[in-house]
C-alpha positions as CSV (number, residue, x, y, z in Angstrom):
1,M,-3.5,-24.2,95.9
2,T,-5.3,-21.2,96.5
3,P,-3.7,-18.3,98.8
4,P,-5.6,-17.4,101.9
5,H,-8.1,-14.2,101.7
6,S,-5.9,-10.8,101.9
7,S,-7.0,-7.3,101.4
8,L,-3.9,-6.6,99.5
9,R,-3.5,-8.0,96.2
10,S,-1.1,-6.9,93.6
11,G,0.1,-4.4,96.3
12,R,-3.4,-2.2,96.3
13,R,-5.5,-1.6,99.4
14,R,-9.2,-2.9,99.0
15,P,-11.3,0.3,98.6
16,V,-13.3,1.5,101.6
17,V,-17.2,2.4,101.2
18,P,-18.1,5.4,103.5
19,R,-21.3,4.8,105.2
20,L,-23.6,7.5,106.5
21,E,-25.5,7.4,109.5
22,A,-28.7,9.7,110.0
23,L,-28.7,12.3,112.9
24,E,-31.3,13.7,114.9
25,E,-32.6,17.0,113.5
26,R,-30.9,20.2,115.0
27,S,-30.6,23.7,115.0
28,V,-28.3,26.2,116.8
29,P,-29.5,28.1,119.5
30,A,-30.3,31.8,118.4
31,V,-31.9,35.2,119.6
32,N,-32.3,37.2,116.6
33,F,-32.1,41.0,116.7
34,S,-33.3,43.7,114.2
35,V,-34.1,47.3,114.5
36,Q,-36.4,49.2,112.8
37,G,-36.6,53.1,113.0
38,H,-36.0,53.5,117.0
39,V,-37.7,50.1,117.7
40,L,-35.4,47.2,118.9
41,N,-37.1,43.6,118.4
42,V,-35.8,40.3,119.9
43,K,-36.7,36.8,118.8
44,A,-35.7,33.8,120.5
45,T,-35.7,31.0,118.9
46,A,-35.8,27.0,120.3
47,I,-33.5,24.2,119.3
48,V,-35.1,21.4,117.6
49,G,-35.4,18.3,119.6
50,M,-33.0,19.6,122.3
51,P,-34.4,21.8,124.8
52,T,-32.5,24.9,125.7
53,T,-32.4,28.1,127.9
54,N,-32.0,31.6,126.3
55,N,-30.4,34.0,128.8
56,I,-31.5,37.6,127.5
57,T,-30.6,41.0,129.2
58,I,-31.2,44.4,128.1
59,Q,-29.4,47.4,129.6
60,D,-31.1,50.5,129.4
61,D,-29.3,53.9,130.4
62,G,-32.2,55.9,130.4
63,S,-31.1,58.5,127.8
64,N,-32.0,59.6,124.3
65,N,-28.9,58.8,122.7
66,A,-27.4,56.4,120.2
67,N,-26.7,52.5,121.9
68,N,-28.8,53.9,125.2
69,I,-30.1,50.6,124.9
70,I,-27.8,47.4,124.5
71,A,-29.0,43.8,124.6
72,F,-26.9,40.6,125.6
73,A,-28.0,37.3,124.5
74,N,-26.4,33.8,125.4
75,G,-23.0,36.0,126.2
76,K,-23.1,37.8,122.8
77,Q,-23.7,41.6,122.6
78,F,-26.0,43.7,120.2
79,R,-25.3,47.4,119.8
80,P,-28.5,49.3,117.4
81,N,-26.0,52.3,116.7
82,V,-29.4,54.2,117.1
83,S,-31.3,55.9,119.9
84,I,-34.2,53.1,120.8
85,N,-37.4,53.9,122.6
86,R,-39.7,50.7,122.1
87,V,-38.5,47.3,122.5
88,N,-40.7,44.2,121.4
89,F,-39.8,40.6,122.3
90,Q,-41.0,37.5,121.5
91,G,-39.8,34.3,123.3
92,S,-39.4,30.7,122.1
93,S,-41.0,27.5,122.9
94,D,-37.9,26.8,125.3
95,R,-37.2,28.3,128.2
96,D,-36.4,32.3,128.3
97,L,-34.7,33.8,130.9
98,I,-35.0,38.0,130.1
99,T,-33.7,40.9,132.5
100,Y,-34.3,44.4,131.9
101,N,-32.2,46.9,133.8
102,V,-32.9,50.4,133.7
103,N,-29.4,51.9,135.1
104,G,-29.7,55.6,134.6
105,G,-32.1,58.7,135.1
106,V,-35.3,58.0,132.7
107,R,-35.1,61.0,130.3
108,G,-37.2,59.6,127.6
109,N,-40.5,57.9,127.1
110,R,-40.2,54.2,126.8
111,N,-42.4,51.6,125.6
112,I,-41.9,47.5,126.3
113,F,-44.0,44.8,124.7
114,G,-43.3,41.2,124.9
115,A,-44.8,37.8,124.5
116,L,-43.4,34.7,126.2
117,D,-44.1,31.4,124.9
118,G,-43.8,27.4,126.5
119,G,-41.4,26.7,129.2
120,A,-41.2,28.0,132.8
121,D,-40.0,31.7,131.4
122,A,-39.2,34.8,133.6
123,F,-39.3,38.7,132.7
124,R,-37.8,41.0,135.6
125,M,-37.2,44.5,135.2
126,T,-35.6,46.9,137.8
127,I,-35.7,50.6,137.4
128,R,-32.6,51.8,139.2
129,R,-32.9,55.6,138.8
130,D,-35.7,58.4,138.7
131,I,-37.9,59.0,136.3
132,D,-38.0,62.4,134.8
133,P,-40.9,64.9,134.8
134,G,-43.4,64.2,132.3
135,V,-41.6,60.8,131.3
136,Q,-44.0,57.6,130.6
137,M,-43.0,54.1,130.7
138,N,-45.3,51.3,129.5
139,V,-44.7,47.9,130.1
140,S,-46.7,44.9,129.0
141,V,-45.8,41.5,129.1
142,S,-47.6,38.4,128.7
143,G,-46.4,34.5,129.6
144,G,-47.0,31.5,128.0
145,G,-48.2,28.0,129.0
146,G,-45.5,27.3,131.7
147,A,-44.7,28.4,135.2
148,D,-43.9,31.7,134.4
149,V,-42.2,34.4,136.7
150,L,-43.0,38.3,135.9
151,S,-41.9,40.8,138.2
152,E,-41.1,44.8,138.4
153,T,-39.0,46.5,140.9
154,L,-39.1,50.5,141.2
155,I,-36.0,51.7,143.2
156,G,-35.9,55.3,141.7
157,N,-38.3,58.3,142.2
158,M,-41.1,59.3,140.0
159,S,-40.7,62.8,139.0
160,A,-43.8,65.2,138.8
161,S,-46.2,64.2,135.8
162,S,-44.5,60.8,134.9
163,R,-46.1,57.8,134.4
164,L,-45.5,54.0,135.0
165,Q,-48.0,51.5,133.7
166,L,-47.6,48.0,133.8
167,A,-49.6,45.2,132.4
168,F,-48.7,41.6,133.5
169,S,-50.5,38.2,132.0
170,G,-49.4,34.8,133.4
171,G,-51.3,32.5,131.4
172,A,-51.8,29.1,131.9
173,G,-49.3,27.7,134.8
174,A,-48.6,28.1,138.4
175,D,-47.4,31.8,137.7
176,R,-45.4,34.5,140.0
177,I,-46.5,37.8,139.4
178,N,-45.0,40.8,141.1
179,F,-44.6,44.6,141.7
180,D,-42.4,45.9,144.6
181,T,-41.0,49.2,145.6
182,T,-37.9,49.4,147.6
183,S,-37.9,50.6,151.3
184,F,-38.6,54.0,150.4
185,V,-39.5,55.6,147.0
186,A,-41.4,58.8,146.2
187,V,-44.2,59.4,143.7
188,A,-44.3,63.2,143.0
189,D,-47.5,65.2,142.4
190,R,-49.4,64.3,139.6
191,A,-47.4,61.0,138.8
192,E,-49.1,58.1,138.5
193,I,-48.5,54.1,138.7
194,I,-51.1,52.0,137.3
195,L,-50.9,48.3,137.3
196,G,-52.9,45.3,135.8
197,L,-52.1,42.2,136.9
198,E,-54.0,39.1,135.6
199,G,-52.9,35.4,136.8
200,G,-54.8,33.2,134.3
201,L,-55.3,29.6,134.8
202,G,-53.0,27.5,137.7
203,N,-52.4,28.3,141.0
204,D,-50.9,31.6,141.1
205,R,-49.3,34.0,143.4
206,I,-49.6,37.6,143.0
207,G,-48.1,40.5,145.2
208,V,-48.1,44.2,145.3
209,T,-45.6,46.2,147.5
210,Y,-45.6,50.1,147.8
211,N,-43.5,51.9,150.5
212,G,-42.8,55.7,150.5
213,L,-44.3,59.2,150.0
214,L,-47.0,59.4,147.7
215,D,-48.1,62.8,146.5
216,G,-49.4,61.5,143.3
217,A,-51.5,58.5,142.5
218,L,-51.3,54.5,142.6
219,N,-54.0,52.1,141.1
220,F,-53.8,48.6,140.4
221,R,-56.0,45.9,139.5
222,A,-54.9,42.2,140.4
223,N,-57.0,39.3,139.2
224,A,-56.0,35.7,139.7
225,D,-58.5,34.0,137.4
226,G,-58.7,30.2,137.9
227,G,-56.9,28.0,140.5
228,N,-56.1,28.2,144.3
229,D,-54.4,31.5,144.4
230,F,-52.3,33.2,147.1
231,M,-52.5,37.2,146.6
232,T,-51.1,40.0,148.8
233,A,-51.1,43.6,148.8
234,T,-49.3,45.7,151.2
235,L,-49.2,49.8,150.7
236,T,-47.3,51.8,153.0
237,L,-47.6,55.5,153.0
238,T,-45.4,57.7,154.8
239,K,-45.7,61.2,156.0
240,P,-46.4,63.9,154.7
241,S,-47.9,61.9,151.7
242,Q,-50.7,64.0,150.2
243,G,-52.1,61.9,147.2
244,S,-54.4,58.8,146.8
245,V,-54.6,55.3,146.4
246,V,-57.3,55.3,143.6
247,P,-59.7,52.1,144.8
248,S,-57.9,49.1,143.6
249,I,-58.9,45.5,143.7
250,L,-57.7,42.1,144.6
251,A,-59.8,39.4,143.1
252,G,-59.5,35.8,143.5
253,G,-61.6,34.3,140.7
254,T,-62.6,30.7,140.9
255,G,-61.1,28.6,143.2
256,D,-60.1,28.9,147.3
257,D,-57.7,31.7,147.3
258,F,-56.0,33.3,150.0
259,L,-55.9,37.4,149.7
260,R,-54.5,39.5,152.0
261,F,-54.8,43.5,151.4
262,I,-53.1,45.9,154.1
263,V,-53.0,49.3,154.0
264,H,-50.5,51.4,156.6
265,N,-51.5,55.5,156.0
266,S,-49.4,57.6,158.6
267,S,-50.4,60.7,156.8
268,T,-53.5,62.5,157.6
269,K,-53.7,64.4,154.1
270,A,-53.3,61.1,151.9
271,I,-56.6,59.1,150.9
272,T,-56.5,55.4,151.0
273,F,-59.9,54.4,151.8
274,N,-62.5,52.1,149.8
275,Q,-60.0,49.5,148.6
276,I,-61.6,46.0,147.3
277,L,-60.9,42.6,148.1
278,N,-63.4,40.0,146.4
279,G,-62.8,36.2,146.8
280,G,-65.1,35.0,144.1
281,P,-66.6,31.6,143.7
282,G,-64.8,28.9,146.2
283,I,-63.7,29.1,149.6
284,D,-61.7,32.1,150.4
285,T,-59.9,33.8,153.3
286,A,-59.1,37.5,153.7
287,V,-57.2,39.2,155.6
288,R,-57.3,43.1,155.7
289,T,-57.2,46.6,157.3
290,N,-59.8,48.9,157.8
291,D,-59.6,50.7,154.4
292,V,-60.2,47.5,152.5
293,N,-63.7,46.0,151.9
294,A,-64.3,42.4,151.2
295,Y,-66.8,40.6,149.3
296,N,-67.4,36.8,148.7
297,V,-64.9,35.4,151.2
298,E,-65.6,32.8,153.9
299,S,-63.2,34.0,156.3
300,N,-62.6,37.5,157.1
301,F,-59.7,38.6,159.8
302,L,-59.7,42.6,160.1
303,V,-55.8,43.4,161.6
304,Q,-54.2,46.6,162.1
């Protein structure tokens, strides 16, 4: 009689053959840092097959000392151990959220250059302390193909002969691009704020706000390009400002745009006339004050 089938024969267990299952291709989320001389390079990478968000924070104490700039990425810290005067960053094809904080008085020149990639990315910069005499800050950041946020907030004052130059380009997507000051800033004699804001394709929102004493110069060009865009510029100059708003431009580009350009100048010595609002092709609406000239708009509202 044949005994029933059993996995135990002669006291030995039948060998088990392991089987492997194919897994999806993945990589570990990472932000890579490198230092070349006095340049900090930041490069975000994507997770293959798994969308993620990279959170990057850069803390700048404004000095020229070693470790004047320290970076944090996804909870991890990077200290360059040298003084940094330039930061380059490259976004990933996923979502990248980059925050740049200037927490101390700015004593040395700074150059910040960045390129965001795909995804709904954000670059937010805040200058919390004063910019020293003669110091130059250059910031240039471009968005990618998503709905990006690009913003800079100036809280500190600008000392004599200092310069803040900002260039934001949103690229494709419904972008939000802003430059703002807080309730009161002071731009000293021969100091300059120069802004270039480009929306790109998509229904963009672009805003410029200045509020304070202007003894130097403010100049901006904001161009929304294609899409049905919403643009605002509100400039408030307090007494006893003696500087000038160099003729600046809000340009809607193609599409049905809303453009609001308001200048309030309470000083008799500051120059603010001959500002330009240009709706471009499409059905455009303008809201403006006397110091602003409107072109290529279908509705034109003059306000105080």
